[in-house]
A tleap script that builds the chain and sets N, CA, C and O, in Angstrom:
source leaprc.protein.ff14SB
mol = sequence {
  NLEU GLU ALA LEU ARG ALA GLY GLU ILE GLY
  VAL GLY LEU VAL GLN SER THR ASP PRO VAL
  LEU TYR PRO ASP ASP MET VAL VAL LEU ASP
  ASP ASP GLU ASP ALA ILE LEU ALA GLN HIE
  LEU VAL PRO VAL PHE ARG LYS GLY SER LEU
  SER GLU ASP GLN LEU ALA LEU VAL ASN ARG
  ILE SER GLY GLU LEU THR THR ASP ASP VAL
  ARG GLU LEU LEU LEU GLY VAL GLU PHE GLY
  THR SER THR PRO THR ALA LEU ALA ASP PHE
  TRP LEU ASP SER HIE ASP CTYR
}
set mol.1.N position { 0.646 -1.173 -0.005 }
set mol.1.CA position { 0.321 0.139 0.003 }
set mol.1.C position { 1.151 0.855 -0.138 }
set mol.1.O position { 1.205 1.253 -1.302 }
set mol.2.N position { 2.205 1.432 0.779 }
set mol.2.CA position { 2.643 2.361 1.118 }
set mol.2.C position { 3.767 2.513 -0.349 }
set mol.2.O position { 4.318 3.579 -0.627 }
set mol.3.N position { 3.915 1.443 -1.028 }
set mol.3.CA position { 4.675 1.545 -2.066 }
set mol.3.C position { 3.942 1.932 -3.650 }
set mol.3.O position { 4.432 2.161 -4.756 }
set mol.4.N position { 2.483 1.868 -3.107 }
set mol.4.CA position { 1.555 2.474 -4.353 }
set mol.4.C position { 1.887 3.912 -4.266 }
set mol.4.O position { 2.356 4.629 -5.150 }
set mol.5.N position { 1.469 4.300 -2.692 }
set mol.5.CA position { 1.449 6.027 -2.836 }
set mol.5.C position { 2.657 6.579 -2.687 }
set mol.5.O position { 2.711 7.796 -2.513 }
set mol.6.N position { 3.695 5.907 -2.719 }
set mol.6.CA position { 5.108 6.792 -2.717 }
set mol.6.C position { 5.610 6.597 -4.139 }
set mol.6.O position { 6.750 6.951 -4.439 }
set mol.7.N position { 4.663 5.958 -5.155 }
set mol.7.CA position { 5.204 5.945 -6.500 }
set mol.7.C position { 6.160 4.790 -7.154 }
set mol.7.O position { 6.510 4.688 -8.330 }
set mol.8.N position { 6.540 3.788 -5.828 }
set mol.8.CA position { 7.623 2.773 -6.299 }
set mol.8.C position { 6.932 1.576 -7.273 }
set mol.8.O position { 7.636 0.852 -7.977 }
set mol.9.N position { 5.779 1.491 -7.230 }
set mol.9.CA position { 4.682 0.677 -7.917 }
set mol.9.C position { 3.716 1.490 -8.562 }
set mol.9.O position { 3.492 2.649 -8.214 }
set mol.10.N position { 2.955 0.728 -9.791 }
set mol.10.CA position { 1.948 1.549 -10.193 }
set mol.10.C position { 0.798 0.871 -9.993 }
set mol.10.O position { -0.257 1.504 -9.980 }
set mol.11.N position { 0.806 -0.573 -9.799 }
set mol.11.CA position { -0.397 -1.368 -9.476 }
set mol.11.C position { -0.020 -2.515 -8.341 }
set mol.11.O position { 1.111 -2.963 -8.158 }
set mol.12.N position { -1.264 -2.906 -7.590 }
set mol.12.CA position { -0.872 -3.658 -6.453 }
set mol.12.C position { -1.995 -4.795 -6.217 }
set mol.12.O position { -3.086 -4.393 -6.622 }
set mol.13.N position { -2.031 -5.802 -5.800 }
set mol.13.CA position { -3.081 -6.688 -5.541 }
set mol.13.C position { -2.859 -6.674 -3.894 }
set mol.13.O position { -1.823 -6.870 -3.259 }
set mol.14.N position { -4.372 -6.335 -3.372 }
set mol.14.CA position { -4.550 -6.486 -2.431 }
set mol.14.C position { -6.068 -7.182 -1.909 }
set mol.14.O position { -7.121 -6.554 -2.017 }
set mol.15.N position { -6.013 -8.206 -1.485 }
set mol.15.CA position { -7.018 -8.927 -1.196 }
set mol.15.C position { -7.597 -8.981 0.070 }
set mol.15.O position { -7.211 -9.931 0.751 }
set mol.16.N position { -8.367 -8.277 0.553 }
set mol.16.CA position { -8.674 -8.180 2.012 }
set mol.16.C position { -10.052 -7.460 1.815 }
set mol.16.O position { -10.384 -6.714 0.893 }
set mol.17.N position { -10.913 -7.946 3.123 }
set mol.17.CA position { -12.039 -6.655 3.052 }
set mol.17.C position { -12.079 -5.830 4.380 }
set mol.17.O position { -13.111 -5.621 5.019 }
set mol.18.N position { -10.539 -5.282 4.797 }
set mol.18.CA position { -10.513 -4.388 5.364 }
set mol.18.C position { -10.838 -3.131 4.715 }
set mol.18.O position { -10.490 -2.767 3.592 }
set mol.19.N position { -11.719 -2.367 5.771 }
set mol.19.CA position { -12.046 -0.909 4.647 }
set mol.19.C position { -11.245 0.068 4.555 }
set mol.19.O position { -11.566 1.045 3.879 }
set mol.20.N position { -9.921 0.005 5.277 }
set mol.20.CA position { -9.042 0.991 5.163 }
set mol.20.C position { -8.400 0.686 4.100 }
set mol.20.O position { -7.690 1.627 3.745 }
set mol.21.N position { -8.328 -0.256 3.397 }
set mol.21.CA position { -7.564 -0.657 2.212 }
set mol.21.C position { -8.504 0.163 0.782 }
set mol.21.O position { -7.984 0.164 -0.334 }
set mol.22.N position { -9.624 0.687 0.968 }
set mol.22.CA position { -10.405 1.191 0.053 }
set mol.22.C position { -10.212 2.866 0.380 }
set mol.22.O position { -11.196 3.547 0.669 }
set mol.23.N position { -8.774 3.477 0.298 }
set mol.23.CA position { -8.900 5.103 0.375 }
set mol.23.C position { -9.440 5.525 -0.996 }
set mol.23.O position { -9.589 4.797 -1.977 }
set mol.24.N position { -9.798 7.292 -0.845 }
set mol.24.CA position { -10.240 7.585 -1.905 }
set mol.24.C position { -9.104 7.957 -2.963 }
set mol.24.O position { -9.486 8.366 -4.060 }
set mol.25.N position { -7.790 7.850 -2.724 }
set mol.25.CA position { -6.379 8.002 -3.582 }
set mol.25.C position { -6.510 6.560 -4.420 }
set mol.25.O position { -5.424 6.410 -4.979 }
set mol.26.N position { -7.287 5.571 -4.701 }
set mol.26.CA position { -7.058 4.421 -5.141 }
set mol.26.C position { -8.308 3.953 -5.807 }
set mol.26.O position { -9.383 4.011 -5.210 }
set mol.27.N position { -8.192 3.419 -7.209 }
set mol.27.CA position { -9.074 2.710 -7.715 }
set mol.27.C position { -9.376 1.202 -7.741 }
set mol.27.O position { -8.598 0.364 -8.198 }
set mol.28.N position { -10.503 0.955 -7.241 }
set mol.28.CA position { -10.877 -0.541 -7.248 }
set mol.28.C position { -11.028 -1.092 -8.326 }
set mol.28.O position { -11.906 -0.469 -8.921 }
set mol.29.N position { -10.546 -2.193 -9.126 }
set mol.29.CA position { -10.542 -2.500 -10.317 }
set mol.29.C position { -11.629 -3.872 -10.315 }
set mol.29.O position { -11.294 -4.780 -9.555 }
set mol.30.N position { -12.853 -4.066 -11.086 }
set mol.30.CA position { -13.588 -4.949 -11.219 }
set mol.30.C position { -12.616 -6.433 -11.836 }
set mol.30.O position { -11.779 -6.287 -12.727 }
set mol.31.N position { -12.857 -7.588 -11.297 }
set mol.31.CA position { -12.566 -8.791 -11.872 }
set mol.31.C position { -13.672 -9.335 -12.382 }
set mol.31.O position { -14.416 -10.113 -11.785 }
set mol.32.N position { -13.826 -8.848 -13.733 }
set mol.32.CA position { -15.073 -9.541 -14.432 }
set mol.32.C position { -14.635 -10.876 -15.258 }
set mol.32.O position { -15.502 -11.586 -15.768 }
set mol.33.N position { -13.383 -11.153 -15.357 }
set mol.33.CA position { -13.148 -12.672 -15.551 }
set mol.33.C position { -12.791 -13.665 -14.525 }
set mol.33.O position { -12.571 -14.854 -14.752 }
set mol.34.N position { -12.747 -13.014 -13.242 }
set mol.34.CA position { -12.702 -14.061 -12.329 }
set mol.34.C position { -11.501 -14.949 -11.936 }
set mol.34.O position { -11.350 -16.054 -11.414 }
set mol.35.N position { -10.383 -13.550 -12.630 }
set mol.35.CA position { -9.075 -14.222 -12.523 }
set mol.35.C position { -8.493 -14.388 -11.031 }
set mol.35.O position { -7.486 -15.089 -10.934 }
set mol.36.N position { -8.973 -13.867 -9.963 }
set mol.36.CA position { -8.854 -13.578 -8.858 }
set mol.36.C position { -9.841 -14.366 -8.032 }
set mol.36.O position { -11.012 -13.996 -8.117 }
set mol.37.N position { -9.560 -15.420 -7.225 }
set mol.37.CA position { -10.906 -15.818 -6.815 }
set mol.37.C position { -11.214 -15.205 -5.502 }
set mol.37.O position { -10.445 -14.874 -4.599 }
set mol.38.N position { -12.476 -15.126 -5.588 }
set mol.38.CA position { -13.346 -14.375 -4.305 }
set mol.38.C position { -12.804 -14.982 -2.828 }
set mol.38.O position { -12.258 -16.085 -2.793 }
set mol.39.N position { -12.979 -14.251 -1.730 }
set mol.39.CA position { -12.701 -14.302 -0.478 }
set mol.39.C position { -13.873 -15.303 0.116 }
set mol.39.O position { -15.049 -15.090 -0.180 }
set mol.40.N position { -13.557 -16.230 0.832 }
set mol.40.CA position { -14.542 -17.001 1.248 }
set mol.40.C position { -14.712 -17.206 2.893 }
set mol.40.O position { -13.857 -17.792 3.558 }
set mol.41.N position { -15.796 -16.707 3.398 }
set mol.41.CA position { -15.772 -16.687 5.080 }
set mol.41.C position { -15.966 -18.136 5.266 }
set mol.41.O position { -16.468 -18.912 4.453 }
set mol.42.N position { -15.504 -18.403 6.440 }
set mol.42.CA position { -15.415 -19.780 7.068 }
set mol.42.C position { -15.991 -19.752 8.243 }
set mol.42.O position { -15.450 -19.154 9.174 }
set mol.43.N position { -17.009 -20.302 8.367 }
set mol.43.CA position { -17.831 -20.234 9.813 }
set mol.43.C position { -17.017 -21.395 10.477 }
set mol.43.O position { -16.652 -22.408 9.880 }
set mol.44.N position { -16.743 -21.058 12.027 }
set mol.44.CA position { -15.970 -21.932 13.011 }
set mol.44.C position { -16.831 -22.345 14.049 }
set mol.44.O position { -17.162 -21.568 14.945 }
set mol.45.N position { -17.217 -23.518 13.991 }
set mol.45.CA position { -17.785 -23.908 15.230 }
set mol.45.C position { -17.558 -25.295 15.992 }
set mol.45.O position { -16.855 -26.130 15.423 }
set mol.46.N position { -18.116 -25.600 17.266 }
set mol.46.CA position { -17.408 -26.936 17.713 }
set mol.46.C position { -18.427 -27.943 17.064 }
set mol.46.O position { -19.632 -27.719 16.947 }
set mol.47.N position { -17.838 -28.972 16.700 }
set mol.47.CA position { -18.292 -30.151 16.233 }
set mol.47.C position { -19.640 -30.359 17.164 }
set mol.47.O position { -19.599 -30.055 18.356 }
set mol.48.N position { -20.638 -30.807 16.659 }
set mol.48.CA position { -22.300 -30.982 17.410 }
set mol.48.C position { -22.586 -29.972 18.232 }
set mol.48.O position { -23.146 -30.251 19.293 }
set mol.49.N position { -22.253 -28.521 17.910 }
set mol.49.CA position { -22.608 -27.417 18.852 }
set mol.49.C position { -23.944 -27.047 18.128 }
set mol.49.O position { -24.837 -26.543 18.809 }
set mol.50.N position { -24.125 -27.246 16.894 }
set mol.50.CA position { -25.300 -26.636 16.031 }
set mol.50.C position { -26.292 -28.122 15.637 }
set mol.50.O position { -25.877 -29.249 15.363 }
set mol.51.N position { -27.520 -27.691 15.720 }
set mol.51.CA position { -28.403 -28.642 15.240 }
set mol.51.C position { -28.302 -28.544 13.812 }
set mol.51.O position { -27.588 -27.667 13.326 }
set mol.52.N position { -29.061 -29.503 12.943 }
set mol.52.CA position { -29.135 -29.844 11.714 }
set mol.52.C position { -29.597 -28.345 10.979 }
set mol.52.O position { -28.952 -27.696 10.156 }
set mol.53.N position { -31.076 -28.009 11.635 }
set mol.53.CA position { -31.168 -26.649 11.013 }
set mol.53.C position { -30.542 -25.441 11.111 }
set mol.53.O position { -30.726 -24.467 10.381 }
set mol.54.N position { -29.749 -25.539 12.095 }
set mol.54.CA position { -28.893 -24.061 12.287 }
set mol.54.C position { -27.949 -24.556 11.638 }
set mol.54.O position { -27.282 -23.542 11.433 }
set mol.55.N position { -27.422 -25.351 11.179 }
set mol.55.CA position { -25.887 -25.712 10.397 }
set mol.55.C position { -26.521 -25.586 8.942 }
set mol.55.O position { -25.591 -25.516 8.137 }
set mol.56.N position { -27.513 -25.542 8.428 }
set mol.56.CA position { -28.139 -25.276 7.051 }
set mol.56.C position { -28.461 -23.931 7.230 }
set mol.56.O position { -28.093 -23.225 6.290 }
set mol.57.N position { -29.119 -23.263 8.278 }
set mol.57.CA position { -28.833 -21.775 7.925 }
set mol.57.C position { -27.312 -21.446 7.771 }
set mol.57.O position { -26.906 -20.843 6.777 }
set mol.58.N position { -26.565 -21.812 8.673 }
set mol.58.CA position { -25.318 -20.999 8.514 }
set mol.58.C position { -24.421 -21.307 7.076 }
set mol.58.O position { -23.534 -20.555 6.672 }
set mol.59.N position { -24.816 -22.488 6.442 }
set mol.59.CA position { -24.747 -22.565 5.054 }
set mol.59.C position { -25.019 -21.925 3.944 }
set mol.59.O position { -24.348 -21.726 2.931 }
set mol.60.N position { -26.575 -21.484 4.392 }
set mol.60.CA position { -27.490 -20.569 3.717 }
set mol.60.C position { -26.675 -19.199 3.532 }
set mol.60.O position { -26.192 -18.717 2.508 }
set mol.61.N position { -26.678 -18.775 4.716 }
set mol.61.CA position { -26.080 -17.327 5.254 }
set mol.61.C position { -24.434 -17.300 4.223 }
set mol.61.O position { -24.211 -16.431 3.380 }
set mol.62.N position { -23.592 -18.293 4.513 }
set mol.62.CA position { -22.323 -18.521 4.120 }
set mol.62.C position { -22.537 -18.430 2.462 }
set mol.62.O position { -21.593 -17.974 1.816 }
set mol.63.N position { -23.409 -18.732 1.949 }
set mol.63.CA position { -23.522 -18.787 0.373 }
set mol.63.C position { -24.189 -17.246 -0.065 }
set mol.63.O position { -24.059 -16.812 -1.210 }
set mol.64.N position { -24.794 -16.620 0.832 }
set mol.64.CA position { -25.228 -15.393 0.272 }
set mol.64.C position { -24.151 -14.253 0.765 }
set mol.64.O position { -23.977 -13.324 -0.024 }
set mol.65.N position { -23.536 -14.240 1.789 }
set mol.65.CA position { -22.956 -13.099 2.027 }
set mol.65.C position { -21.628 -12.779 1.262 }
set mol.65.O position { -20.863 -13.709 1.009 }
set mol.66.N position { -21.323 -11.492 0.883 }
set mol.66.CA position { -20.423 -11.263 -0.025 }
set mol.66.C position { -19.440 -10.553 0.308 }
set mol.66.O position { -19.728 -9.808 1.244 }
set mol.67.N position { -18.148 -10.435 -0.137 }
set mol.67.CA position { -16.938 -9.629 0.152 }
set mol.67.C position { -17.453 -8.179 0.630 }
set mol.67.O position { -17.194 -7.630 1.701 }
set mol.68.N position { -18.309 -7.658 -0.513 }
set mol.68.CA position { -18.841 -6.084 -0.479 }
set mol.68.C position { -19.561 -6.064 0.816 }
set mol.68.O position { -19.317 -5.131 1.581 }
set mol.69.N position { -20.479 -7.043 1.188 }
set mol.69.CA position { -21.253 -7.162 2.334 }
set mol.69.C position { -20.609 -7.092 3.557 }
set mol.69.O position { -21.063 -6.472 4.519 }
set mol.70.N position { -19.240 -7.899 3.554 }
set mol.70.CA position { -18.300 -8.040 4.914 }
set mol.70.C position { -17.762 -6.567 5.076 }
set mol.70.O position { -17.840 -5.938 6.131 }
set mol.71.N position { -17.162 -6.050 3.809 }
set mol.71.CA position { -16.720 -4.623 3.926 }
set mol.71.C position { -17.758 -3.499 4.726 }
set mol.71.O position { -17.352 -2.723 5.591 }
set mol.72.N position { -18.963 -3.567 4.324 }
set mol.72.CA position { -19.810 -2.726 4.546 }
set mol.72.C position { -19.943 -2.791 6.178 }
set mol.72.O position { -20.153 -1.765 6.825 }
set mol.73.N position { -19.821 -3.923 6.719 }
set mol.73.CA position { -20.388 -4.291 8.073 }
set mol.73.C position { -19.215 -3.932 8.606 }
set mol.73.O position { -19.375 -3.145 9.539 }
set mol.74.N position { -17.949 -4.234 8.353 }
set mol.74.CA position { -16.514 -3.974 8.880 }
set mol.74.C position { -16.390 -2.241 9.165 }
set mol.74.O position { -15.999 -1.713 10.207 }
set mol.75.N position { -16.859 -1.537 7.874 }
set mol.75.CA position { -17.004 -0.001 8.211 }
set mol.75.C position { -17.759 0.491 9.117 }
set mol.75.O position { -17.409 1.514 9.704 }
set mol.76.N position { -19.092 -0.221 9.444 }
set mol.76.CA position { -19.498 0.162 10.671 }
set mol.76.C position { -19.053 -0.028 11.880 }
set mol.76.O position { -19.250 0.734 12.827 }
set mol.77.N position { -18.364 -1.165 11.907 }
set mol.77.CA position { -17.434 -1.107 13.422 }
set mol.77.C position { -16.155 -0.306 13.403 }
set mol.77.O position { -15.779 0.131 14.490 }
set mol.78.N position { -15.354 -0.020 12.221 }
set mol.78.CA position { -14.446 0.709 11.945 }
set mol.78.C position { -14.585 1.947 12.807 }
set mol.78.O position { -14.012 2.264 13.849 }
set mol.79.N position { -15.597 2.617 12.009 }
set mol.79.CA position { -16.060 3.879 11.954 }
set mol.79.C position { -16.695 4.148 13.520 }
set mol.79.O position { -16.788 5.242 14.077 }
set mol.80.N position { -17.067 2.938 14.009 }
set mol.80.CA position { -17.547 3.125 15.569 }
set mol.80.C position { -19.118 3.575 15.271 }
set mol.80.O position { -19.672 4.336 16.064 }
set mol.81.N position { -19.843 3.058 14.050 }
set mol.81.CA position { -21.292 4.075 14.136 }
set mol.81.C position { -22.340 2.421 14.518 }
set mol.81.O position { -23.569 2.465 14.571 }
set mol.82.N position { -21.700 1.371 14.694 }
set mol.82.CA position { -22.777 0.372 15.244 }
set mol.82.C position { -21.697 -0.791 16.113 }
set mol.82.O position { -20.500 -0.613 16.342 }
set mol.83.N position { -22.344 -1.721 16.408 }
set mol.83.CA position { -22.072 -2.823 17.319 }
set mol.83.C position { -21.909 -3.838 16.035 }
set mol.83.O position { -22.625 -3.844 15.035 }
set mol.84.N position { -20.594 -4.842 16.360 }
set mol.84.CA position { -20.810 -5.776 15.296 }
set mol.84.C position { -22.342 -6.593 15.644 }
set mol.84.O position { -23.027 -6.874 14.661 }
set mol.85.N position { -22.805 -6.923 16.856 }
set mol.85.CA position { -24.230 -7.630 16.696 }
set mol.85.C position { -25.354 -6.833 16.020 }
set mol.85.O position { -26.240 -7.377 15.362 }
set mol.86.N position { -25.268 -5.557 16.214 }
set mol.86.CA position { -26.271 -4.681 15.488 }
set mol.86.C position { -26.320 -4.941 13.985 }
set mol.86.O position { -27.306 -5.222 13.304 }
set mol.87.N position { -24.895 -4.773 13.565 }
set mol.87.CA position { -24.643 -4.787 12.070 }
set mol.87.C position { -24.967 -6.143 11.720 }
set mol.87.O position { -25.721 -6.275 10.756 }
set mol.88.N position { -24.480 -7.366 12.406 }
set mol.88.CA position { -24.958 -8.556 11.704 }
set mol.88.C position { -26.719 -8.921 11.820 }
set mol.88.O position { -27.330 -9.754 11.150 }
set mol.89.N position { -27.249 -8.046 12.846 }
set mol.89.CA position { -28.899 -8.222 12.770 }
set mol.89.C position { -29.391 -7.625 11.568 }
set mol.89.O position { -30.228 -8.135 10.823 }
set mol.90.N position { -28.828 -6.515 11.415 }
set mol.90.CA position { -29.122 -5.529 10.267 }
set mol.90.C position { -29.176 -6.252 9.072 }
set mol.90.O position { -30.172 -6.248 8.348 }
set mol.91.N position { -27.887 -7.032 8.769 }
set mol.91.CA position { -27.795 -7.415 7.722 }
set mol.91.C position { -28.810 -8.930 7.409 }
set mol.91.O position { -29.157 -9.242 6.269 }
set mol.92.N position { -29.123 -9.634 8.490 }
set mol.92.CA position { -29.851 -10.767 8.473 }
set mol.92.C position { -31.366 -10.422 8.178 }
set mol.92.O position { -32.092 -11.120 7.469 }
set mol.93.N position { -31.761 -9.226 8.829 }
set mol.93.CA position { -33.140 -8.564 8.642 }
set mol.93.C position { -33.272 -8.173 7.003 }
set mol.93.O position { -34.203 -8.544 6.289 }
set mol.94.N position { -32.263 -7.435 6.617 }
set mol.94.CA position { -32.163 -6.968 5.198 }
set mol.94.C position { -32.183 -8.274 4.191 }
set mol.94.O position { -32.660 -8.054 3.077 }
set mol.95.N position { -31.835 -9.269 4.395 }
set mol.95.CA position { -32.055 -10.652 3.377 }
set mol.95.C position { -32.689 -11.656 4.172 }
set mol.95.O position { -32.281 -12.813 4.270 }
set mol.96.N position { -33.924 -11.077 4.864 }
set mol.96.CA position { -35.118 -11.660 5.128 }
set mol.96.C position { -34.803 -13.170 6.152 }
set mol.96.O position { -35.395 -14.246 6.072 }
set mol.97.N position { -33.767 -12.813 7.011 }
set mol.97.CA position { -33.501 -14.307 7.665 }
set mol.97.C position { -34.126 -13.622 9.284 }
set mol.97.O position { -34.177 -14.342 10.281 }
savepdb mol mol.pdb
quit
C-alpha cells in the first residue's frame, strides 16, 4: 500500500475486506473474468454444537454473504457507527432471515 502511494509501483493486488484499504486515492478494479478467486468466510464452530437446522442456516448465509457485504459491515465497526451484533442483525433482517 505504501509502495503505491510512494510511486514505487503502479499497480498492486490487495485481497482483503479491511475497509481502510479502500482509500479515496485508489481505484478498485473489477475482476469481471474471475481471474482472482473471491474470498470466502469460513464459519468455525465446535462439532455437534449446532442442530441440523442451524447448520443449514449457516450454510445458506455463507452462500449469500459477499465480500462487499463484509466490507460494509466492517466499516460500521471501524468507524464506530454500530456494534458487530447490530450490524449482523441488520444484514440478517435485510436478507429476510
